[in-house]
N, C-alpha and C positions, 0 to 999 in steps of 0.2 A: 444488483451488485451488493446491496446492504445485506440481503439474506444469505448470499454466498459467504460474505465475510463473517456473519454471525455463525454460520455452520462451521467454518474453519476455526473460529475462536473456541467453539464448544469442543471440537475434536482435539485441539492442541492445548487446552487449558489456558487459552488467551495468548499464547505465543505464536505469532505469525511472522515468518521471515520471507521476504520477497527478494529474489536476486534479479538485478537488472544488468544485462550485458548488451554490448553493441559497439559499433565502431566509434571513432572519435567524432565529436560534433553532431551526433544524431539526436540529442535532447534527453539523455538519461537523467541528468540532474533536474531538468525542467519537469520531467515526468514525476520524479520523486517529490519535488516541491508541490506540484499540483495535487498529487495524491494526498499528501499531508494536509494541504490547505482544505481539501474537500472532505476527507474522511476523519482526520484526527483532530484538527483544530476546532471544528464545531462541537466536539464532544468534551472539550476542556472547559 
């Protein structure tokens, strides 16, 4: 997962946009929160 994100960052000059779509109450906000907690917060 980390190597895929590093590759995306190289190709896009560090700008990575992820769209999350789905029905109501399927956990979109939870997914975003967990991604941030695991991928972004440790780097701060």
